CHARMM-style PDB file with segment names, atoms N, HN, CA, C and O in Angstrom:
ATOM      1  N   UNK     1     -76.926  -5.041 -29.039  1.00  0.00      PROA
ATOM      2  CA  UNK     1     -76.413  -4.749 -27.712  1.00  0.00      PROA
ATOM      3  C   UNK     1     -74.898  -4.804 -27.738  1.00  0.00      PROA
ATOM      4  O   UNK     1     -74.315  -5.834 -28.076  1.00  0.00      PROA
ATOM      5  N   UNK     2     -74.260  -3.699 -27.381  1.00  0.00      PROA
ATOM      6  HN  UNK     2     -74.733  -2.862 -27.107  1.00  0.00      PROA
ATOM      7  CA  UNK     2     -72.810  -3.626 -27.295  1.00  0.00      PROA
ATOM      8  C   UNK     2     -72.381  -3.736 -25.843  1.00  0.00      PROA
ATOM      9  O   UNK     2     -72.820  -2.958 -24.995  1.00  0.00      PROA
ATOM     10  N   UNK     3     -71.517  -4.713 -25.558  1.00  0.00      PROA
ATOM     11  HN  UNK     3     -71.161  -5.345 -26.247  1.00  0.00      PROA
ATOM     12  CA  UNK     3     -70.984  -4.819 -24.207  1.00  0.00      PROA
ATOM     13  C   UNK     3     -69.469  -4.811 -24.290  1.00  0.00      PROA
ATOM     14  O   UNK     3     -68.883  -5.207 -25.298  1.00  0.00      PROA
ATOM     15  N   UNK     4     -68.847  -4.356 -23.215  1.00  0.00      PROA
ATOM     16  HN  UNK     4     -69.323  -4.035 -22.396  1.00  0.00      PROA
ATOM     17  CA  UNK     4     -67.393  -4.316 -23.172  1.00  0.00      PROA
ATOM     18  C   UNK     4     -66.851  -5.698 -22.821  1.00  0.00      PROA
ATOM     19  O   UNK     4     -67.591  -6.585 -22.397  1.00  0.00      PROA
ATOM     20  N   UNK     5     -65.556  -5.857 -23.006  1.00  0.00      PROA
ATOM     21  HN  UNK     5     -64.954  -5.137 -23.350  1.00  0.00      PROA
ATOM     22  CA  UNK     5     -64.908  -7.112 -22.629  1.00  0.00      PROA
ATOM     23  C   UNK     5     -65.102  -7.381 -21.140  1.00  0.00      PROA
ATOM     24  O   UNK     5     -65.394  -8.507 -20.738  1.00  0.00      PROA
ATOM     25  N   UNK     6     -64.940  -6.341 -20.327  1.00  0.00      PROA
ATOM     26  HN  UNK     6     -64.703  -5.426 -20.654  1.00  0.00      PROA
ATOM     27  CA  UNK     6     -65.141  -6.515 -18.884  1.00  0.00      PROA
ATOM     28  C   UNK     6     -66.549  -7.027 -18.583  1.00  0.00      PROA
ATOM     29  O   UNK     6     -66.724  -7.955 -17.794  1.00  0.00      PROA
ATOM     30  N   UNK     7     -67.540  -6.419 -19.214  1.00  0.00      PROA
ATOM     31  HN  UNK     7     -67.398  -5.665 -19.855  1.00  0.00      PROA
ATOM     32  CA  UNK     7     -68.919  -6.842 -18.975  1.00  0.00      PROA
ATOM     33  C   UNK     7     -69.130  -8.293 -19.409  1.00  0.00      PROA
ATOM     34  O   UNK     7     -69.819  -9.053 -18.728  1.00  0.00      PROA
ATOM     35  N   UNK     8     -68.548  -8.668 -20.520  1.00  0.00      PROA
ATOM     36  HN  UNK     8     -67.989  -8.051 -21.073  1.00  0.00      PROA
ATOM     37  CA  UNK     8     -68.696 -10.046 -21.014  1.00  0.00      PROA
ATOM     38  C   UNK     8     -68.068 -11.043 -20.039  1.00  0.00      PROA
ATOM     39  O   UNK     8     -68.637 -12.099 -19.766  1.00  0.00      PROA
ATOM     40  N   UNK     9     -66.898 -10.698 -19.521  1.00  0.00      PROA
ATOM     41  HN  UNK     9     -66.435  -9.840 -19.742  1.00  0.00      PROA
ATOM     42  CA  UNK     9     -66.230 -11.580 -18.555  1.00  0.00      PROA
ATOM     43  C   UNK     9     -67.058 -11.656 -17.275  1.00  0.00      PROA
ATOM     44  O   UNK     9     -67.264 -12.740 -16.730  1.00  0.00      PROA
ATOM     45  N   UNK    10     -67.529 -10.516 -16.799  1.00  0.00      PROA
ATOM     46  HN  UNK    10     -67.363  -9.635 -17.242  1.00  0.00      PROA
ATOM     47  CA  UNK    10     -68.366 -10.506 -15.585  1.00  0.00      PROA
ATOM     48  C   UNK    10     -69.588 -11.397 -15.780  1.00  0.00      PROA
ATOM     49  O   UNK    10     -69.938 -12.174 -14.891  1.00  0.00      PROA
ATOM     50  N   UNK    11     -70.237 -11.292 -16.932  1.00  0.00      PROA
ATOM     51  HN  UNK    11     -69.953 -10.662 -17.654  1.00  0.00      PROA
ATOM     52  CA  UNK    11     -71.422 -12.110 -17.198  1.00  0.00      PROA
ATOM     53  C   UNK    11     -71.063 -13.595 -17.250  1.00  0.00      PROA
ATOM     54  O   UNK    11     -71.835 -14.443 -16.801  1.00  0.00      PROA
ATOM     55  N   UNK    12     -69.900 -13.901 -17.797  1.00  0.00      PROA
ATOM     56  HN  UNK    12     -69.274 -13.213 -18.162  1.00  0.00      PROA
ATOM     57  CA  UNK    12     -69.490 -15.300 -17.935  1.00  0.00      PROA
ATOM     58  C   UNK    12     -69.282 -15.964 -16.580  1.00  0.00      PROA
ATOM     59  O   UNK    12     -69.549 -17.156 -16.425  1.00  0.00      PROA
ATOM     60  N   UNK    13     -68.807 -15.202 -15.601  1.00  0.00      PROA
ATOM     61  HN  UNK    13     -68.591 -14.234 -15.727  1.00  0.00      PROA
ATOM     62  CA  UNK    13     -68.448 -15.821 -14.325  1.00  0.00      PROA
ATOM     63  C   UNK    13     -69.432 -15.563 -13.191  1.00  0.00      PROA
ATOM     64  O   UNK    13     -69.321 -16.165 -12.123  1.00  0.00      PROA
ATOM     65  N   UNK    14     -70.389 -14.679 -13.417  1.00  0.00      PROA
ATOM     66  HN  UNK    14     -70.479 -14.190 -14.285  1.00  0.00      PROA
ATOM     67  CA  UNK    14     -71.334 -14.424 -12.325  1.00  0.00      PROA
ATOM     68  C   UNK    14     -72.146 -15.672 -12.037  1.00  0.00      PROA
ATOM     69  O   UNK    14     -72.457 -16.454 -12.935  1.00  0.00      PROA
ATOM     70  N   UNK    15     -72.477 -15.841 -10.786  1.00  0.00      PROA
ATOM     71  HN  UNK    15     -72.224 -15.206 -10.056  1.00  0.00      PROA
ATOM     72  CA  UNK    15     -73.259 -16.979 -10.297  1.00  0.00      PROA
ATOM     73  C   UNK    15     -72.536 -18.314 -10.370  1.00  0.00      PROA
ATOM     74  O   UNK    15     -73.162 -19.363 -10.219  1.00  0.00      PROA
ATOM     75  N   UNK    16     -71.221 -18.292 -10.601  1.00  0.00      PROA
ATOM     76  HN  UNK    16     -70.713 -17.440 -10.725  1.00  0.00      PROA
ATOM     77  CA  UNK    16     -70.460 -19.542 -10.574  1.00  0.00      PROA
ATOM     78  C   UNK    16     -70.051 -19.843  -9.138  1.00  0.00      PROA
ATOM     79  O   UNK    16     -69.862 -18.933  -8.331  1.00  0.00      PROA
ATOM     80  N   UNK    17     -69.918 -21.111  -8.832  1.00  0.00      PROA
ATOM     81  HN  UNK    17     -70.071 -21.851  -9.488  1.00  0.00      PROA
ATOM     82  CA  UNK    17     -69.439 -21.517  -7.508  1.00  0.00      PROA
ATOM     83  C   UNK    17     -67.934 -21.259  -7.434  1.00  0.00      PROA
ATOM     84  O   UNK    17     -67.286 -21.070  -8.464  1.00  0.00      PROA
ATOM     85  N   UNK    18     -67.375 -21.251  -6.220  1.00  0.00      PROA
ATOM     86  HN  UNK    18     -67.901 -21.405  -5.383  1.00  0.00      PROA
ATOM     87  CA  UNK    18     -65.919 -21.106  -6.118  1.00  0.00      PROA
ATOM     88  C   UNK    18     -65.165 -22.179  -6.911  1.00  0.00      PROA
ATOM     89  O   UNK    18     -64.128 -21.896  -7.511  1.00  0.00      PROA
ATOM     90  N   UNK    19     -65.675 -23.378  -6.913  1.00  0.00      PROA
ATOM     91  HN  UNK    19     -66.517 -23.608  -6.426  1.00  0.00      PROA
ATOM     92  CA  UNK    19     -65.031 -24.457  -7.660  1.00  0.00      PROA
ATOM     93  C   UNK    19     -65.063 -24.174  -9.170  1.00  0.00      PROA
ATOM     94  O   UNK    19     -64.085 -24.412  -9.878  1.00  0.00      PROA
ATOM     95  N   UNK    20     -66.191 -23.669  -9.641  1.00  0.00      PROA
ATOM     96  HN  UNK    20     -66.986 -23.475  -9.066  1.00  0.00      PROA
ATOM     97  CA  UNK    20     -66.312 -23.335 -11.063  1.00  0.00      PROA
ATOM     98  C   UNK    20     -65.402 -22.167 -11.430  1.00  0.00      PROA
ATOM     99  O   UNK    20     -64.814 -22.155 -12.511  1.00  0.00      PROA
ATOM    100  N   UNK    21     -65.282 -21.186 -10.537  1.00  0.00      PROA
ATOM    101  HN  UNK    21     -65.760 -21.196  -9.658  1.00  0.00      PROA
ATOM    102  CA  UNK    21     -64.382 -20.057 -10.794  1.00  0.00      PROA
ATOM    103  C   UNK    21     -62.936 -20.539 -10.880  1.00  0.00      PROA
ATOM    104  O   UNK    21     -62.179 -20.115 -11.753  1.00  0.00      PROA
ATOM    105  N   UNK    22     -62.567 -21.428  -9.967  1.00  0.00      PROA
ATOM    106  HN  UNK    22     -63.183 -21.773  -9.258  1.00  0.00      PROA
ATOM    107  CA  UNK    22     -61.197 -21.985  -9.996  1.00  0.00      PROA
ATOM    108  C   UNK    22     -60.951 -22.721 -11.306  1.00  0.00      PROA
ATOM    109  O   UNK    22     -59.874 -22.614 -11.892  1.00  0.00      PROA
ATOM    110  N   UNK    23     -61.938 -23.458 -11.756  1.00  0.00      PROA
ATOM    111  HN  UNK    23     -62.813 -23.544 -11.280  1.00  0.00      PROA
ATOM    112  CA  UNK    23     -61.817 -24.188 -13.021  1.00  0.00      PROA
ATOM    113  C   UNK    23     -61.645 -23.230 -14.202  1.00  0.00      PROA
ATOM    114  O   UNK    23     -60.846 -23.490 -15.102  1.00  0.00      PROA
ATOM    115  N   UNK    24     -62.389 -22.128 -14.201  1.00  0.00      PROA
ATOM    116  HN  UNK    24     -63.038 -21.916 -13.470  1.00  0.00      PROA
ATOM    117  CA  UNK    24     -62.248 -21.123 -15.263  1.00  0.00      PROA
ATOM    118  C   UNK    24     -60.817 -20.604 -15.296  1.00  0.00      PROA
ATOM    119  O   UNK    24     -60.209 -20.492 -16.360  1.00  0.00      PROA
ATOM    120  N   UNK    25     -60.288 -20.287 -14.114  1.00  0.00      PROA
ATOM    121  HN  UNK    25     -60.782 -20.377 -13.250  1.00  0.00      PROA
ATOM    122  CA  UNK    25     -58.921 -19.763 -14.029  1.00  0.00      PROA
ATOM    123  C   UNK    25     -57.915 -20.809 -14.490  1.00  0.00      PROA
ATOM    124  O   UNK    25     -57.055 -20.524 -15.324  1.00  0.00      PROA
ATOM    125  N   UNK    26     -58.019 -22.012 -13.952  1.00  0.00      PROA
ATOM    126  HN  UNK    26     -58.717 -22.244 -13.275  1.00  0.00      PROA
ATOM    127  CA  UNK    26     -57.058 -23.066 -14.290  1.00  0.00      PROA
ATOM    128  C   UNK    26     -57.115 -23.439 -15.770  1.00  0.00      PROA
ATOM    129  O   UNK    26     -56.086 -23.730 -16.379  1.00  0.00      PROA
ATOM    130  N   UNK    27     -58.304 -23.431 -16.342  1.00  0.00      PROA
ATOM    131  HN  UNK    27     -59.140 -23.195 -15.847  1.00  0.00      PROA
ATOM    132  CA  UNK    27     -58.434 -23.744 -17.765  1.00  0.00      PROA
ATOM    133  C   UNK    27     -57.822 -22.652 -18.643  1.00  0.00      PROA
ATOM    134  O   UNK    27     -57.381 -22.916 -19.762  1.00  0.00      PROA
ATOM    135  N   UNK    28     -57.800 -21.433 -18.128  1.00  0.00      PROA
ATOM    136  HN  UNK    28     -58.157 -21.218 -17.219  1.00  0.00      PROA
ATOM    137  CA  UNK    28     -57.272 -20.307 -18.902  1.00  0.00      PROA
ATOM    138  C   UNK    28     -55.752 -20.212 -18.832  1.00  0.00      PROA
ATOM    139  O   UNK    28     -55.112 -19.772 -19.787  1.00  0.00      PROA
ATOM    140  N   UNK    29     -55.176 -20.622 -17.710  1.00  0.00      PROA
ATOM    141  HN  UNK    29     -55.696 -20.980 -16.935  1.00  0.00      PROA
ATOM    142  CA  UNK    29     -53.725 -20.513 -17.525  1.00  0.00      PROA
ATOM    143  C   UNK    29     -53.018 -21.467 -18.464  1.00  0.00      PROA
ATOM    144  O   UNK    29     -53.329 -22.656 -18.525  1.00  0.00      PROA
ATOM    145  N   UNK    30     -52.065 -20.923 -19.188  1.00  0.00      PROA
ATOM    146  HN  UNK    30     -51.812 -19.957 -19.138  1.00  0.00      PROA
ATOM    147  CA  UNK    30     -51.288 -21.728 -20.119  1.00  0.00      PROA
ATOM    148  C   UNK    30     -52.027 -22.042 -21.406  1.00  0.00      PROA
ATOM    149  O   UNK    30     -51.522 -22.776 -22.256  1.00  0.00      PROA
ATOM    150  N   UNK    31     -53.204 -21.494 -21.547  1.00  0.00      PROA
ATOM    151  HN  UNK    31     -53.614 -20.898 -20.857  1.00  0.00      PROA
ATOM    152  CA  UNK    31     -53.994 -21.739 -22.743  1.00  0.00      PROA
ATOM    153  C   UNK    31     -53.673 -20.742 -23.845  1.00  0.00      PROA
ATOM    154  O   UNK    31     -52.593 -20.153 -23.885  1.00  0.00      PROA
ATOM    155  N   UNK    32     -54.617 -20.575 -24.715  1.00  0.00      PROA
ATOM    156  HN  UNK    32     -55.495 -21.054 -24.682  1.00  0.00      PROA
ATOM    157  CA  UNK    32     -54.432 -19.657 -25.831  1.00  0.00      PROA
ATOM    158  C   UNK    32     -54.338 -18.222 -25.333  1.00  0.00      PROA
ATOM    159  O   UNK    32     -54.910 -17.872 -24.301  1.00  0.00      PROA
ATOM    160  N   UNK    33     -53.611 -17.401 -26.075  1.00  0.00      PROA
ATOM    161  HN  UNK    33     -53.146 -17.685 -26.914  1.00  0.00      PROA
ATOM    162  CA  UNK    33     -53.423 -16.011 -25.669  1.00  0.00      PROA
ATOM    163  C   UNK    33     -54.728 -15.224 -25.660  1.00  0.00      PROA
ATOM    164  O   UNK    33     -54.826 -14.203 -24.980  1.00  0.00      PROA
ATOM    165  N   UNK    34     -55.711 -15.673 -26.391  1.00  0.00      PROA
ATOM    166  HN  UNK    34     -55.632 -16.503 -26.943  1.00  0.00      PROA
ATOM    167  CA  UNK    34     -56.968 -14.926 -26.427  1.00  0.00      PROA
ATOM    168  C   UNK    34     -57.697 -14.948 -25.086  1.00  0.00      PROA
ATOM    169  O   UNK    34     -58.598 -14.137 -24.871  1.00  0.00      PROA
ATOM    170  N   UNK    35     -57.331 -15.855 -24.179  1.00  0.00      PROA
ATOM    171  HN  UNK    35     -56.599 -16.514 -24.353  1.00  0.00      PROA
ATOM    172  CA  UNK    35     -57.972 -15.876 -22.865  1.00  0.00      PROA
ATOM    173  C   UNK    35     -57.272 -14.962 -21.862  1.00  0.00      PROA
ATOM    174  O   UNK    35     -57.804 -14.727 -20.777  1.00  0.00      PROA
ATOM    175  N   UNK    36     -56.101 -14.445 -22.196  1.00  0.00      PROA
ATOM    176  HN  UNK    36     -55.669 -14.635 -23.077  1.00  0.00      PROA
ATOM    177  CA  UNK    36     -55.361 -13.597 -21.262  1.00  0.00      PROA
ATOM    178  C   UNK    36     -56.126 -12.351 -20.836  1.00  0.00      PROA
ATOM    179  O   UNK    36     -56.077 -12.003 -19.656  1.00  0.00      PROA
ATOM    180  N   UNK    37     -56.826 -11.663 -21.722  1.00  0.00      PROA
ATOM    181  HN  UNK    37     -56.866 -11.945 -22.681  1.00  0.00      PROA
ATOM    182  CA  UNK    37     -57.606 -10.504 -21.252  1.00  0.00      PROA
ATOM    183  C   UNK    37     -58.647 -10.891 -20.197  1.00  0.00      PROA
ATOM    184  O   UNK    37     -58.917 -10.120 -19.276  1.00  0.00      PROA
ATOM    185  N   UNK    38     -59.218 -12.061 -20.331  1.00  0.00      PROA
ATOM    186  HN  UNK    38     -58.999 -12.688 -21.079  1.00  0.00      PROA
ATOM    187  CA  UNK    38     -60.184 -12.520 -19.336  1.00  0.00      PROA
ATOM    188  C   UNK    38     -59.544 -12.713 -17.975  1.00  0.00      PROA
ATOM    189  O   UNK    38     -60.122 -12.353 -16.950  1.00  0.00      PROA
ATOM    190  N   UNK    39     -58.342 -13.284 -17.969  1.00  0.00      PROA
ATOM    191  HN  UNK    39     -57.871 -13.577 -18.802  1.00  0.00      PROA
ATOM    192  CA  UNK    39     -57.612 -13.427 -16.714  1.00  0.00      PROA
ATOM    193  C   UNK    39     -57.275 -12.064 -16.134  1.00  0.00      PROA
ATOM    194  O   UNK    39     -57.289 -11.876 -14.918  1.00  0.00      PROA
ATOM    195  N   UNK    40     -56.974 -11.119 -17.005  1.00  0.00      PROA
ATOM    196  HN  UNK    40     -56.963 -11.271 -17.993  1.00  0.00      PROA
ATOM    197  CA  UNK    40     -56.688  -9.763 -16.551  1.00  0.00      PROA
ATOM    198  C   UNK    40     -57.885  -9.132 -15.861  1.00  0.00      PROA
ATOM    199  O   UNK    40     -57.737  -8.452 -14.846  1.00  0.00      PROA
ATOM    200  N   UNK    41     -59.057  -9.356 -16.409  1.00  0.00      PROA
ATOM    201  HN  UNK    41     -59.177  -9.908 -17.233  1.00  0.00      PROA
ATOM    202  CA  UNK    41     -60.284  -8.815 -15.807  1.00  0.00      PROA
ATOM    203  C   UNK    41     -60.514  -9.469 -14.442  1.00  0.00      PROA
ATOM    204  O   UNK    41     -60.871  -8.788 -13.481  1.00  0.00      PROA
ATOM    205  N   UNK    42     -60.312 -10.774 -14.357  1.00  0.00      PROA
ATOM    206  HN  UNK    42     -60.022 -11.327 -15.138  1.00  0.00      PROA
ATOM    207  CA  UNK    42     -60.488 -11.463 -13.081  1.00  0.00      PROA
ATOM    208  C   UNK    42     -59.466 -10.980 -12.059  1.00  0.00      PROA
ATOM    209  O   UNK    42     -59.798 -10.784 -10.889  1.00  0.00      PROA
ATOM    210  N   UNK    43     -58.221 -10.790 -12.500  1.00  0.00      PROA
ATOM    211  HN  UNK    43     -57.952 -10.950 -13.449  1.00  0.00      PROA
ATOM    212  CA  UNK    43     -57.196 -10.282 -11.595  1.00  0.00      PROA
ATOM    213  C   UNK    43     -57.537  -8.873 -11.122  1.00  0.00      PROA
ATOM    214  O   UNK    43     -57.315  -8.531  -9.960  1.00  0.00      PROA
ATOM    215  N   UNK    44     -58.069  -8.070 -12.012  1.00  0.00      PROA
ATOM    216  HN  UNK    44     -58.249  -8.347 -12.956  1.00  0.00      PROA
ATOM    217  CA  UNK    44     -58.471  -6.708 -11.652  1.00  0.00      PROA
ATOM    218  C   UNK    44     -59.506  -6.730 -10.514  1.00  0.00      PROA
ATOM    219  O   UNK    44     -59.424  -5.935  -9.578  1.00  0.00      PROA
ATOM    220  N   UNK    45     -60.464  -7.633 -10.605  1.00  0.00      PROA
ATOM    221  HN  UNK    45     -60.531  -8.279 -11.366  1.00  0.00      PROA
ATOM    222  CA  UNK    45     -61.479  -7.754  -9.561  1.00  0.00      PROA
ATOM    223  C   UNK    45     -60.831  -8.153  -8.240  1.00  0.00      PROA
ATOM    224  O   UNK    45     -61.127  -7.579  -7.193  1.00  0.00      PROA
ATOM    225  N   UNK    46     -59.945  -9.144  -8.303  1.00  0.00      PROA
ATOM    226  HN  UNK    46     -59.705  -9.611  -9.154  1.00  0.00      PROA
ATOM    227  CA  UNK    46     -59.243  -9.586  -7.091  1.00  0.00      PROA
ATOM    228  C   UNK    46     -58.453  -8.424  -6.500  1.00  0.00      PROA
ATOM    229  O   UNK    46     -58.538  -8.164  -5.300  1.00  0.00      PROA
ATOM    230  N   UNK    47     -57.692  -7.730  -7.326  1.00  0.00      PROA
ATOM    231  HN  UNK    47     -57.622  -7.941  -8.301  1.00  0.00      PROA
ATOM    232  CA  UNK    47     -56.834  -6.642  -6.867  1.00  0.00      PROA
ATOM    233  C   UNK    47     -57.646  -5.531  -6.201  1.00  0.00      PROA
ATOM    234  O   UNK    47     -57.262  -5.015  -5.151  1.00  0.00      PROA
ATOM    235  N   UNK    48     -58.752  -5.175  -6.811  1.00  0.00      PROA
ATOM    236  HN  UNK    48     -59.063  -5.594  -7.664  1.00  0.00      PROA
ATOM    237  CA  UNK    48     -59.564  -4.076  -6.294  1.00  0.00      PROA
ATOM    238  C   UNK    48     -60.229  -4.408  -4.962  1.00  0.00      PROA
ATOM    239  O   UNK    48     -60.640  -3.504  -4.234  1.00  0.00      PROA
ATOM    240  N   UNK    49     -60.338  -5.672  -4.641  1.00  0.00      PROA
ATOM    241  HN  UNK    49     -60.004  -6.406  -5.232  1.00  0.00      PROA
ATOM    242  CA  UNK    49     -61.038  -6.080  -3.428  1.00  0.00      PROA
ATOM    243  C   UNK    49     -60.130  -6.815  -2.446  1.00  0.00      PROA
ATOM    244  O   UNK    49     -60.590  -7.625  -1.642  1.00  0.00      PROA
ATOM    245  N   UNK    50     -58.834  -6.519  -2.526  1.00  0.00      PROA
ATOM    246  HN  UNK    50     -58.460  -5.861  -3.179  1.00  0.00      PROA
ATOM    247  CA  UNK    50     -57.847  -7.160  -1.673  1.00  0.00      PROA
ATOM    248  C   UNK    50     -57.130  -6.097  -0.852  1.00  0.00      PROA
ATOM    249  O   UNK    50     -56.849  -5.004  -1.343  1.00  0.00      PROA
ATOM    250  N   UNK    51     -56.841  -6.426   0.395  1.00  0.00      PROA
ATOM    251  HN  UNK    51     -57.070  -7.313   0.794  1.00  0.00      PROA
ATOM    252  CA  UNK    51     -56.124  -5.506   1.272  1.00  0.00      PROA
ATOM    253  C   UNK    51     -54.699  -5.279   0.772  1.00  0.00      PROA
ATOM    254  O   UNK    51     -54.139  -6.114   0.061  1.00  0.00      PROA
ATOM    255  N   UNK    52     -54.127  -4.152   1.149  1.00  0.00      PROA
ATOM    256  HN  UNK    52     -54.582  -3.474   1.726  1.00  0.00      PROA
ATOM    257  CA  UNK    52     -52.785  -3.774   0.697  1.00  0.00      PROA
ATOM    258  C   UNK    52     -51.745  -4.826   1.046  1.00  0.00      PROA
ATOM    259  O   UNK    52     -50.839  -5.072   0.249  1.00  0.00      PROA
ATOM    260  N   UNK    53     -51.845  -5.450   2.205  1.00  0.00      PROA
ATOM    261  HN  UNK    53     -52.580  -5.251   2.853  1.00  0.00      PROA
ATOM    262  CA  UNK    53     -50.854  -6.461   2.599  1.00  0.00      PROA
ATOM    263  C   UNK    53     -50.920  -7.677   1.669  1.00  0.00      PROA
ATOM    264  O   UNK    53     -49.887  -8.258   1.336  1.00  0.00      PROA
ATOM    265  N   UNK    54     -52.110  -8.056   1.256  1.00  0.00      PROA
ATOM    266  HN  UNK    54     -52.949  -7.584   1.526  1.00  0.00      PROA
ATOM    267  CA  UNK    54     -52.258  -9.169   0.315  1.00  0.00      PROA
ATOM    268  C   UNK    54     -51.750  -8.767  -1.063  1.00  0.00      PROA
ATOM    269  O   UNK    54     -51.128  -9.572  -1.757  1.00  0.00      PROA
ATOM    270  N   UNK    55     -52.012  -7.531  -1.461  1.00  0.00      PROA
ATOM    271  HN  UNK    55     -52.517  -6.877  -0.898  1.00  0.00      PROA
ATOM    272  CA  UNK    55     -51.471  -7.024  -2.734  1.00  0.00      PROA
ATOM    273  C   UNK    55     -49.954  -7.091  -2.721  1.00  0.00      PROA
ATOM    274  O   UNK    55     -49.336  -7.485  -3.710  1.00  0.00      PROA
ATOM    275  N   UNK    56     -49.349  -6.701  -1.589  1.00  0.00      PROA
ATOM    276  HN  UNK    56     -49.852  -6.381  -0.786  1.00  0.00      PROA
ATOM    277  CA  UNK    56     -47.889  -6.769  -1.471  1.00  0.00      PROA
ATOM    278  C   UNK    56     -47.399  -8.201  -1.631  1.00  0.00      PROA
ATOM    279  O   UNK    56     -46.386  -8.440  -2.289  1.00  0.00      PROA
ATOM    280  N   UNK    57     -48.103  -9.148  -1.039  1.00  0.00      PROA
ATOM    281  HN  UNK    57     -48.926  -8.954  -0.504  1.00  0.00      PROA
ATOM    282  CA  UNK    57     -47.735 -10.562  -1.157  1.00  0.00      PROA
ATOM    283  C   UNK    57     -47.858 -11.030  -2.602  1.00  0.00      PROA
ATOM    284  O   UNK    57     -46.999 -11.761  -3.096  1.00  0.00      PROA
ATOM    285  N   UNK    58     -48.908 -10.616  -3.270  1.00  0.00      PROA
ATOM    286  HN  UNK    58     -49.605 -10.022  -2.869  1.00  0.00      PROA
ATOM    287  CA  UNK    58     -49.078 -10.984  -4.682  1.00  0.00      PROA
ATOM    288  C   UNK    58     -47.939 -10.427  -5.531  1.00  0.00      PROA
ATOM    289  O   UNK    58     -47.408 -11.118  -6.401  1.00  0.00      PROA
ATOM    290  N   UNK    59     -47.570  -9.186  -5.275  1.00  0.00      PROA
ATOM    291  HN  UNK    59     -48.001  -8.624  -4.569  1.00  0.00      PROA
ATOM    292  CA  UNK    59     -46.481  -8.562  -6.032  1.00  0.00      PROA
ATOM    293  C   UNK    59     -45.159  -9.283  -5.752  1.00  0.00      PROA
ATOM    294  O   UNK    59     -44.379  -9.519  -6.674  1.00  0.00      PROA
ATOM    295  N   UNK    60     -44.906  -9.627  -4.505  1.00  0.00      PROA
ATOM    296  HN  UNK    60     -45.540  -9.435  -3.756  1.00  0.00      PROA
ATOM    297  CA  UNK    60     -43.680 -10.356  -4.164  1.00  0.00      PROA
ATOM    298  C   UNK    60     -43.649 -11.732  -4.830  1.00  0.00      PROA
ATOM    299  O   UNK    60     -42.605 -12.174  -5.311  1.00  0.00      PROA
ATOM    300  N   UNK    61     -44.793 -12.397  -4.853  1.00  0.00      PROA
ATOM    301  HN  UNK    61     -45.640 -12.038  -4.462  1.00  0.00      PROA
ATOM    302  CA  UNK    61     -44.870 -13.701  -5.526  1.00  0.00      PROA
ATOM    303  C   UNK    61     -44.582 -13.544  -7.006  1.00  0.00      PROA
ATOM    304  O   UNK    61     -43.830 -14.329  -7.583  1.00  0.00      PROA
ATOM    305  N   UNK    62     -45.170 -12.543  -7.617  1.00  0.00      PROA
ATOM    306  HN  UNK    62     -45.781 -11.905  -7.148  1.00  0.00      PROA
ATOM    307  CA  UNK    62     -44.922 -12.284  -9.029  1.00  0.00      PROA
ATOM    308  C   UNK    62     -43.448 -11.994  -9.271  1.00  0.00      PROA
ATOM    309  O   UNK    62     -42.839 -12.572 -10.171  1.00  0.00      PROA
ATOM    310  N   UNK    63     -42.877 -11.104  -8.477  1.00  0.00      PROA
ATOM    311  HN  UNK    63     -43.372 -10.635  -7.746  1.00  0.00      PROA
ATOM    312  CA  UNK    63     -41.465 -10.728  -8.631  1.00  0.00      PROA
ATOM    313  C   UNK    63     -40.556 -11.941  -8.493  1.00  0.00      PROA
ATOM    314  O   UNK    63     -39.594 -12.082  -9.248  1.00  0.00      PROA
ATOM    315  N   UNK    64     -40.849 -12.809  -7.546  1.00  0.00      PROA
ATOM    316  HN  UNK    64     -41.630 -12.693  -6.933  1.00  0.00      PROA
ATOM    317  CA  UNK    64     -40.020 -13.987  -7.293  1.00  0.00      PROA
ATOM    318  C   UNK    64     -40.043 -14.988  -8.444  1.00  0.00      PROA
ATOM    319  O   UNK    64     -39.145 -15.823  -8.559  1.00  0.00      PROA
ATOM    320  N   UNK    65     -41.061 -14.910  -9.294  1.00  0.00      PROA
ATOM    321  HN  UNK    65     -41.791 -14.232  -9.201  1.00  0.00      PROA
ATOM    322  CA  UNK    65     -41.200 -15.888 -10.367  1.00  0.00      PROA
ATOM    323  C   UNK    65     -40.997 -15.321 -11.761  1.00  0.00      PROA
ATOM    324  O   UNK    65     -41.237 -16.001 -12.759  1.00  0.00      PROA
ATOM    325  N   UNK    66     -40.553 -14.072 -11.824  1.00  0.00      PROA
ATOM    326  HN  UNK    66     -40.357 -13.520 -11.013  1.00  0.00      PROA
ATOM    327  CA  UNK    66     -40.217 -13.491 -13.120  1.00  0.00      PROA
ATOM    328  C   UNK    66     -38.773 -13.785 -13.445  1.00  0.00      PROA
ATOM    329  O   UNK    66     -37.928 -13.821 -12.551  1.00  0.00      PROA
ATOM    330  N   UNK    67     -38.480 -13.996 -14.712  1.00  0.00      PROA
ATOM    331  HN  UNK    67     -39.167 -13.967 -15.438  1.00  0.00      PROA
ATOM    332  CA  UNK    67     -37.078 -14.270 -15.077  1.00  0.00      PROA
ATOM    333  C   UNK    67     -36.177 -13.088 -14.796  1.00  0.00      PROA
ATOM    334  OT1 UNK    67     -34.973 -13.155 -15.046  1.00  0.00      PROA
TER     335      UNK     67
END
C-alpha cells in the first residue's frame, strides 16, 4: 500500500482530541526538521478551512515575527 505524506499525516491525527492535536503541534515545533512537512500539512488544513480575515491575521503574525 502506497500512501502520500499528506495521507500519512491525516491518518496520524484523525480521531485525536483537540488536546492531543495541540500536543502533536507543540511536540513538533522546534523539533527535528523531519517533522516540518507534517506541520506543513496541518497548516495547509487550517489555511484551507479558515476565513480570509483569519488568514490575514496569520500572515500579519508571521510577518511580524520574521527577521
